[in-house]
N, C-alpha and C positions, 0 to 999 in steps of 0.2 A: 535704788531699791532697798529698804530699810531691813535688815533681817531680823526684826522682830517677828515678821509675817512668816509662816512657812511658807515655799513654794509649791506650787501643783504639783511636779513631778514628785517631790518628797511627802506628800501627803497621799499619791498615788501609792507611792511604794510601802506606806505604812499600812494602806488599806489592804495591799496584796500580803504582807507578811503573817504567815499563820502562827498565832500563840501558841499551838501546842508541838510543834515540827521545826519552828524558826526557820522555816524557807519558805519560797514566794510562790502564791499560785499563780498559773499561766504565765509562766516562766519565758516562754518565746513571744507570747505576743506582749506580753509587759513591758520588753525591750520597744517594742514598734508604740507602744504608749507614752512612753517615758520622751520618746522623741519629739510625740506630740505632745505632750505637757510641756514640754520644753517652751515650743511655737505659744500655746496660751498663755504661757507666762511672760511670753515676753511680745505679745499683743495688749496683755493687760499693762503692760510698763510703757507702751507707747511706742517701742522699738520698731516693730511690724504690724503690717494688716494685710488683711485680704485682700488680695485683685485677682476678682470670679474666682479660680480655681487655684491660685497662685498666691505665695507669700511674696510683700515687698518688703525691703527694709526701709523706713519713713524714717528713722532717727539712729543712725550708729553709734551713739555716747554708748560707754559701758555701764552695766546697772550695779557692777560691784558684787555679781555672783559669779565666780570664776566660769561655773559651768554652765550656766546660761550666755557668760560674755563669749566663751568658746564658739557656743553655737550662732551667737549673733554675726561674728568674726565670718564665721564659715559663707552664711547668708549673705553678709556682706559682700565678699570676696566672688561670688558668682555672677554679680554685676545687673543684674535682672531677675525680675521676679522670677522664684522656683515653683512648680507644683507642689502641691503639700503632697500628693501621694508618691512622689519622687522622693523628695526629703526625707520623709519619714520611711521610705522602702531601702534605702539608701543604708550602708553600711555602718554599724552604733556598738563596733566592737567596743564591749569596758561599760557601757553607760550604767546597766545596772550596778554593776560592781564600784561604780565612781561614786554613785549616791548612795550605797549602803554603806561606804566610806565616810562618805560625810556626813553620814547620819550616825556613825560610832562616833566620829569626831565630836558632832553638837551633844554626844550624850543620848541621843534619843533611843540607839539600840545598841546591845554590845555584842561584839562577838564571841561566839561558843565554838571551839577547836573539838573537831571528833574524829571518826574513821568510818569509811562506808566498808563492809565486810571486813574490819578487823585490819585494812591493808591500808587503803588510798584515804588520805588525808582528808576533810571536809570542815568545811565553817559554817554556822549556822546563825542564823542574827536574834537574839531576842529584844521586844521593846523593854526598856528601862521605865517609861513612865507609860503605863498604860492608860492613864487620863488622857495623854495626847488622839492616841486611837479611837479612846471613846467620845471623844468632841468630834473628831471627823465622822465618825460613823454617826454621831447624834445629827451633825447637818443633814446625812444624806437621808437618813430616816424622816426626820423633817419635814423634809421636802418631797417626800414621797407620800408621807400620811397626808400632811396638810392639803397638798395639791395648791398650796401659795406658791408662786413664781418664786423661785431662789435667787439670790444673788449671782452675779455670773460667777465668780469661782467656785461657787456649789455645783452651779450649773455645768460646768466645763468639767468639773472633776467627774460628774456623775456620767454626764456623756464619755468619758473617757474609762471610766469602771464598766460601763457596757460595753464599750468597743473592744477593750480588752480579753472580754468574759470572766468578769470578776461578780456578775451578778449572781452565778451558781453555788458562786464563793461564800458572798456577803448573807443571800437569802436563798438557802438551800430548800431542795424537797421538792414536792408538790405544794406545801405550806406557803413557802416561798414565791410559786408563781408569779401572784398579783405584785408583787412586791418587785420583781424581774421587770418585770412587763410596766411597769410605772417608771423605773429607774431609766428602763429604754427611753419612755416617753420624756424625759427631761433634757434628753437630746436639744430640742426645741428652741430652749430658753438662751442661748447664748449662741450667735451665731458662729463665733472663732471655733468654739468648742465641737459644734456640729459640723462646721466644715472638717476639723481635724482628724475628730472621731469617725467620719465617713471614712476619710483616707487611712485611718488605722483598719477600717473593715477590708475598704477595697485591698489594701496590700495581701491582706490575710485571703482573701479572695479569689487574688490573682487577679482581678479586675482592676489594671493600672493603663489601658489602653488609651493614646494618645485622642483628644479630642479633633473632630472631623474640620479640615479646612476647605474653603471653597476652592472648586477648581479654577486654573488658570484662566482667564479670558481667551478663547480659542482664536486664531490667526486669521488674517486674511484669506481666499481662496488660493489655491496654487496656481501659480501660472500655467493657463492653458487646458486647466482640469474643470473648472468650474464648481472643485471640490473644496470643503475645510477640513484641515487634519486634525485627526482625535485630541480634542484638550487634553493639555499633559495634566496630572494631578499631582503633589506634590505627595512623595512616598512617606508614610510614617514610619519611624522604627519601632522593629517588636519589642514588647518589654516581656520578660520569663516570669512564669507565674511561678507562685508557692507551691511549694509540694505540699503534699497528702498528708506528710507526716510533720509536717509543722516547719520544716526548715525552710527561712525565709530565703528567697531567692533575691539575688540581688537586682535592685532595680536602677536603671541608669539617670541619673541626676540630670537636669537641662539647666 
């Protein structure tokens, strides 16, 4: 993968950066979005592909991007396709900071040290080249205004932006309502982006139940009884939901 092109996780993070405060909008759901954006980028690179609601590795060759390759290797180690909702809902400690550090290393943002309440050290990030952020935003605006089907990268970025709740950050207030609605509609233009975006929203809403399995075939009659025993249905593990306070519950990966 050539590094002349920004990845979708990088673009999603740049979209989320508030130029006034240097903080990221929707930080908790953004972490889920970044994990999902990695899946989309790996799919566009031909490394993974959707298999129903699961993600399968089809080419384990590294992309040359260390962060993406780390995700690819974790997927490969699973040995079988993993549900997108379980992958995105799994622990992703430090993923947002990893990408912020990467953007700083690439010169796209710079860190500004500060203090909260005059005591606690904080770090804010300001875009060093606002033209990059404008270009990303222009692509979204164009897709929303014209109604022309966007390219897969823009469609996936729009789907993820909607999924993590960036619509109200990018198009605030009543005047932005129609734009937020059209941003949501762009989710249908990229199958992988749509799959991942819905998985991100499912994790946030605690909707991560396993798909139902068909009941096992009932055995023959019990000797001397003329009755069949009740068919046994494979039990499905429960998945803890996310709390209303936005703290992501850990979802067991398969």
